[in-house]
N, C-alpha and C positions, 0 to 999 in steps of 0.2 A: 259441697261446702260453699259457704257464703262469707264474704268480707263484710264486717259490720263495725260501726264505730263503738268505741268503749267509753272514752272520755278525753278531755284535753290532757296533754302530757303534764301540765302543771298540777293536775288533779290526781296524778299517780307518782308521787315523789319516791325516791329510793327508800326501800324498806316497806312499801305499801303493797296492797293487793286489792283488786276490784273483782267481784264476782259478777259474771256476765250470764244472762239467760241465753244459753245456746245448747242445743241438744237436749237430751232427757234429764241430765243432772246439773248442767251449768259448767262453766269454765272459769277458773281463777287466772287472772292476768296479774303477774307479779313484776315489780321493778326491783331488780337486784343490782345495786351499785350502778344504776343508770342503764342497765341492759334489761330488755323486756322479755318475759317468758310466759307461756300459758300451759296449764295442765287441766285435765278433766277433774271435776269436783266429785270424783268417784274412786274410792280406794279399791284396788284390785283384789284385796283380801276378802272382805265381806260387804263391800258396797257402801261404806260409811262416807259422809260428806267430807272428803279429804281437806278441802280448803277451809273448813271450820276448825281444823286442828292448829297446832302450833307451827311456827316457822322458826327453825333452830339452826344450829351448826352441828358439827359432828367431831369425833376424835380420830386421830390417826397416830401411828407410831412415828416418833421423831427420827428422821434418818440419821441425824448426827448424834443422837443419844439413845443407844439400844435399850429397849425395855420401857422407855418413857413415852407416855401419850401426850399429845398436844391438841388443843381445841382449834378447829379449822372450819372454813366454809360457813361462817356465821351468816344466817339469813338465806341459805340456799337449800335447806332441807325442810320438806313438809312432813310433819309427824301426824299420823292419823289420830283423830280424837277417840276412836273406839279401842284400838289395840296397839297403838304406838308404832305401827309400821312406818318406816321412814323412806321417803322418796326424794331423789335429787330433782328439784324444780327445773333445773336447766336441761335435764335429759329425760326425765320421767322414770329413771331406773331405780328400783328398790335397792337400798344399801346393803341389806342382808343377803339378797338373792338376785343377781343381775338378770336372771331369766324372767323375773316378775317386774312389771312396770305399769305406769299409767300413761294414758295417751297425752301427747303434747300437740300444741297447735302453733301456727305461725302468727306472729305479732309484728306490726310495723307502725311507723309514724309518718304521717304526711301532713304538711301544713299545720303542725302543732296538735294534730289529732291522733290518738292511738286507735289502731284498727286490729281486729281479731279476725282471722279466717278460720271458721269452724262450721 
């Protein structure tokens, strides 16, 4: 693995993503509410370019209202552009099957520069 520069932190504002040439498929570096995460640009289902898909939220049952769904985790879910498989950007875990996942990578900031270790 190699630590490589991605961009200046101001060029990766919350809600944005930068695709970095790393490995065979690339790595998407995401800023989610000021925290940085990186996932492989490869859907573990059939190899689609995962980072070309949508970034969405998801639903969960409201604990205080049985039977009612609420929308949560806006901007934290990568949805595959081919078959709509959804992965948590912060962990790489598939929402439908926790045994399936995409690879995650370390991201850090030093002197205003974002770095990816991949």
